[in-house]
C-alpha positions in Angstrom: -74.8 -30.7 -67.5 -74.3 -27.0 -67.7 -73.8 -27.1 -63.9 -71.0 -29.6 -64.2 -69.2 -27.7 -66.9 -69.5 -24.5 -64.9 -68.2 -26.3 -61.8 -65.3 -27.8 -63.8 -64.4 -24.4 -65.3 -64.6 -22.8 -61.8 -62.4 -25.5 -60.3 -59.8 -25.1 -63.1 -59.8 -21.4 -62.7 -59.3 -21.7 -58.9 -56.5 -24.2 -59.4 -54.8 -21.9 -61.9 -55.1 -19.0 -59.5 -53.8 -21.0 -56.6 -51.0 -22.5 -58.7 -49.9 -19.0 -59.6 -50.1 -17.8 -56.0 -48.2 -20.6 -54.4 -44.8 -19.9 -56.0 -45.3 -16.2 -55.3 -46.0 -16.9 -51.7 -43.0 -19.2 -51.4 -40.8 -16.7 -53.2 -42.0 -13.9 -50.9 -41.2 -16.1 -47.8 -37.7 -16.8 -49.2 -37.2 -13.1 -50.0 -38.2 -12.2 -46.4 -35.8 -14.8 -45.1 -33.0 -13.4 -47.3 -33.7 -9.9 -46.1 -33.5 -11.1 -42.5 -30.3 -12.9 -43.2 -28.9 -9.7 -44.7 -29.9 -7.6 -41.6 -27.9 -10.2 -39.6 -24.8 -9.7 -41.7 -25.0 -12.9 -43.7 -23.3 -11.3 -46.7 -20.2 -10.7 -44.5 -20.3 -13.7 -42.2 -21.9 -16.5 -44.2 -21.3 -15.2 -47.7 -21.3 -18.4 -49.7 -24.6 -19.5 -48.1 -26.1 -16.1 -48.7 -25.0 -16.0 -52.3 -26.5 -19.5 -52.8 -29.8 -18.5 -51.3 -29.9 -15.3 -53.4 -29.1 -17.4 -56.6 -31.9 -19.8 -55.8 -34.3 -17.0 -55.2 -33.3 -15.3 -58.4 -33.9 -18.6 -60.2 -37.3 -19.0 -58.6 -38.3 -15.5 -59.7 -37.2 -16.3 -63.2 -39.3 -19.5 -63.3 -42.4 -18.4 -61.5 -44.4 -17.7 -64.6 -43.3 -20.8 -66.6 -42.5 -23.6 -64.2 -44.5 -23.3 -61.0 -43.2 -26.6 -59.5 -39.5 -25.8 -60.1 -40.0 -22.2 -58.9 -41.6 -23.5 -55.7 -38.8 -26.0 -55.2 -36.1 -23.3 -55.7 -38.0 -20.9 -53.4 -38.1 -23.6 -50.7 -34.4 -24.3 -51.1 -33.7 -20.5 -51.0 -35.8 -20.2 -47.8 -33.9 -23.0 -46.1 -30.5 -21.7 -47.3 -31.3 -18.2 -46.2 -32.3 -19.4 -42.7 -29.1 -21.4 -42.5 -27.1 -18.4 -43.6 -28.7 -16.2 -41.0 -27.9 -18.7 -38.2 -24.3 -19.1 -39.4 -23.9 -15.3 -39.6 -25.2 -14.8 -36.1 -22.7 -17.4 -34.8 -19.8 -16.0 -36.8 -20.6 -12.4 -35.9 -20.1 -13.3 -32.2 -16.7 -14.8 -32.9 -15.7 -12.0 -35.3 -16.4 -9.5 -32.6 -14.2 -11.3 -30.2 -11.4 -11.5 -32.8 -11.8 -7.7 -33.6 -11.8 -6.8 -29.9 -8.6 -8.8 -29.4 -6.9 -7.3 -32.5 -7.8 -3.8 -31.5 -6.4 -4.3 -28.0 -3.3 -5.9 -29.4 -2.8 -3.1 -31.9 -3.3 -0.6 -29.0 -0.6 -2.3 -27.0 1.8 -2.4 -30.0 1.2 1.3 -30.6 1.9 2.1 -27.0 5.2 0.0 -27.2 6.1 2.0 -30.3 5.4 5.3 -28.6 7.5 4.2 -25.6 10.4 3.2 -28.0 10.4 6.7 -29.4 8.5 6.0 -32.7 6.8 9.4 -32.6 10.2 11.0 -32.9 12.2 8.5 -34.9 9.6 6.8 -37.1 6.7 9.3 -37.1 5.3 8.4 -40.5 5.0 4.7 -39.6 3.7 5.5 -36.2 1.0 7.9 -37.6 0.0 5.3 -40.2 -0.4 2.7 -37.4 -2.4 5.1 -35.4 -4.7 6.0 -38.4 -5.3 2.3 -39.1 -6.2 1.7 -35.5 -8.6 4.6 -35.6 -10.1 3.2 -38.7 -10.5 -0.2 -37.0 -12.3 1.4 -34.1 -14.5 3.4 -36.4 -15.4 0.2 -38.4 -16.4 -1.6 -35.2 -18.5 1.4 -34.1 -20.1 1.8 -37.5 -21.8 -1.6 -37.8 -21.7 -5.1 -36.3 -21.3 -6.3 -39.9 -17.8 -4.7 -39.9 -16.1 -6.9 -37.3 -13.9 -8.8 -39.8 -12.9 -5.5 -41.5 -12.1 -4.0 -38.1 -10.0 -7.1 -37.2 -8.0 -6.8 -40.4 -7.5 -3.1 -40.0 -6.3 -3.6 -36.4 -3.9 -6.3 -37.5 -2.5 -3.9 -40.1 -2.2 -1.3 -37.4 -0.3 -3.7 -35.2 2.1 -4.6 -38.0 2.7 -0.9 -38.7 3.2 -0.2 -35.0 5.7 -3.0 -34.7 7.6 -1.7 -37.7 7.6 1.8 -36.2 8.9 0.5 -33.0 11.7 -1.5 -34.7 12.6 1.6 -36.8 12.8 3.8 -33.8 14.9 1.3 -31.9 17.3 1.0 -34.9 17.5 4.8 -35.2 18.2 5.2 -31.5 20.9 2.5 -31.7 22.4 4.3 -34.7 22.6 7.5 -32.7 24.3 5.8 -29.8 26.9 4.3 -32.1 27.7 7.7 -33.7 27.9 9.4 -30.3 
């Protein structure tokens, strides 16, 4: 009889320990997947999925001591969502790089057209602002592959400023011609 009681107590203790470890392992797996997604720029390129995975992981951590089953379920969902966010981020990163490259090239062309139109002389502040934005876009791209969308946006701003500088220079040159 004592042997059965001891065996039952040992089994209960083992189940309690395993029950406590399983959510922790699932939480650690989800945490690792979230870290991997972050390294692959998921916060920038798959932000809603990344935030959802983080929220699920936070919930699993909150529940791990009180509700093992729910913590395990949330950790599993967090793991799946983090993997999905990472895959989406990798795909979006490639298209964002293409967009950023195109925007930088377009801004460079607009800056050259502004320079050719005399913007350095007639609209120097706008031209300099455009040039600074383009430099910032290039620096963002060089800084991290998580910055492609930021670089794209900066390059688009640079292009807009360069076009405005070109237009201002052409207007100023036309005004000079009329006065001459």
